[in-house]
C-alpha positions in Angstrom: 174.6 59.9 167.6 172.9 61.1 164.3 170.2 64.3 164.8 167.5 63.3 162.7 166.1 66.2 160.8 162.5 67.0 161.1 161.8 69.2 157.7 158.7 69.7 156.2 157.8 69.9 152.3 155.7 72.3 151.0 155.2 71.5 147.1 153.3 73.7 144.6 152.5 70.3 142.3 151.4 72.5 139.1 154.5 75.0 139.2 156.9 71.3 139.8 155.2 69.9 137.2 154.7 72.6 134.3 158.3 73.5 135.2 159.6 69.8 134.8 157.3 68.8 131.8 157.2 71.9 129.1 159.9 72.3 126.6 161.4 75.8 126.9 162.2 77.8 123.6 164.1 81.0 123.8 164.7 83.2 120.5 163.0 80.1 118.3 165.6 77.5 119.8 164.8 74.8 121.9 166.9 75.2 125.4 165.3 72.8 127.3 163.5 69.1 127.2 160.8 68.6 129.1 160.7 65.5 131.0 158.2 63.5 133.5 158.9 63.4 137.1 159.1 60.0 139.1 157.1 61.0 142.4 157.8 57.9 143.9 161.7 58.6 143.4 160.9 62.5 144.2 159.6 61.7 147.6 162.6 59.3 148.5 165.0 62.2 147.4 163.1 64.8 149.7 163.7 62.2 152.8 167.2 61.1 151.8 168.4 64.7 150.8 166.4 67.1 152.9 165.3 65.2 155.9 161.8 65.5 154.8 159.3 63.9 157.3 156.2 65.2 155.9 155.5 66.1 152.3 152.3 68.2 151.4 151.5 68.4 147.8 149.0 71.1 147.0 147.0 69.9 143.8 143.8 71.1 141.9 141.4 68.2 142.6 140.2 67.2 139.4 137.4 64.0 139.3 138.9 61.4 137.6 142.1 61.5 139.0 141.5 59.6 142.1 143.7 56.8 141.1 146.7 59.3 141.1 145.8 60.8 144.3 145.9 57.4 145.8 148.9 56.5 144.3 150.5 60.1 145.4 149.4 59.2 148.9 151.1 55.6 148.6 154.3 57.4 148.0 154.2 59.5 150.9 152.8 62.5 150.3 149.8 64.3 152.0 147.8 65.7 149.4 145.9 69.1 150.1 143.1 69.6 147.1 142.0 72.8 146.1 138.6 73.0 144.3 139.4 73.5 140.3 137.5 75.6 137.9 137.1 75.2 134.2 137.3 78.4 132.5 135.1 79.2 129.4 138.6 78.2 126.9 138.5 75.0 128.6 141.7 75.5 131.0 141.5 74.5 134.2 142.6 76.6 136.9 143.1 75.4 140.7 145.7 78.2 142.2 147.4 76.4 145.1 149.1 79.2 146.3 147.2 80.6 149.3 146.7 76.9 150.7 150.3 76.4 150.4 151.4 79.5 152.5 148.3 78.8 155.3 149.3 75.3 155.5 153.1 76.4 155.9 152.0 78.4 158.8 149.5 76.1 160.4 152.8 73.4 160.4 155.1 76.4 161.6 155.9 74.9 165.2 155.8 71.2 163.9 158.8 71.4 161.5 162.5 72.3 162.3 162.7 73.7 158.5 160.7 74.0 155.5 161.6 72.9 151.9 159.7 75.2 149.5 159.3 73.3 146.3 158.3 76.1 143.9 159.9 78.6 141.4 157.1 81.3 141.8 157.6 84.5 143.1 154.2 84.8 144.8 156.4 82.6 147.6 158.8 85.4 148.4 156.9 86.6 151.6 156.6 83.3 153.0 160.4 82.3 152.1 161.5 85.7 153.5 159.4 85.5 156.8 161.0 82.0 156.9 164.5 82.9 156.7 164.1 85.5 159.0 163.3 82.8 161.3 166.0 80.1 160.8 163.3 78.1 159.5 163.9 77.6 155.7 166.2 74.5 154.7 165.9 75.2 150.8 163.7 76.4 147.9 163.7 73.8 145.5 163.2 75.3 142.2 161.7 73.0 139.5 163.7 74.5 136.2 166.7 76.8 136.7 165.9 78.1 133.1 162.2 79.6 134.3 161.9 80.6 137.5 161.0 84.1 139.2 164.0 86.4 139.7 162.4 87.8 143.2 164.0 84.4 144.7 167.2 85.4 143.6 166.8 88.3 145.6 166.3 86.0 148.9 169.7 84.0 147.8 173.5 85.1 148.4 176.6 83.7 148.4 176.7 83.0 152.2 173.2 81.7 152.1 172.5 79.9 149.0 168.7 79.1 149.8 167.9 78.0 145.8 168.9 74.4 144.4 167.0 73.2 141.4 165.3 70.0 140.1 165.9 69.8 136.4 169.7 68.8 136.9 168.4 66.1 138.7 167.0 64.2 135.5 168.9 61.2 135.5 168.1 60.0 138.9 164.1 61.7 139.5 163.0 61.1 135.7 159.9 58.9 135.3 160.8 55.6 133.4 158.1 52.7 132.7 159.6 49.7 134.4 158.9 49.9 137.7 155.5 50.1 139.8 
């Protein structure tokens, strides 16, 4: 008999998007070429590889993006929106860190283990708490070339909590040949 996992993913959408899509240079040399994630394939990956039943996607809400939000929900994401602010320089901010931590705690007794999708060190205390309570499945870091070293401190040879999304480009890159 196969025991089905009941894991939940908590996804920092901006960290995931920025981590994969931005080119990275070190010493004036490009070490990483950005690419676009296929969110439909990523949702299947979360289910098949990590036993994720519910995937919470924390995202800043921008009017005009409703079609994208509906598509993400069709793919199986539960979108948790944060109002955005437009700064004087035109940048749009929608920091979702507090919402992600709060929802992980609200859902704590509903999942077996959590998958945190972010390379942000601001989630150190959440990840540490989940580890200490045997509730962490994995931290999926968008890009191994650019993430907080605080997350490394929580990982060890006997308990490697980190996996990286960017090496999965062949499987998860968006290709404009399907709907």
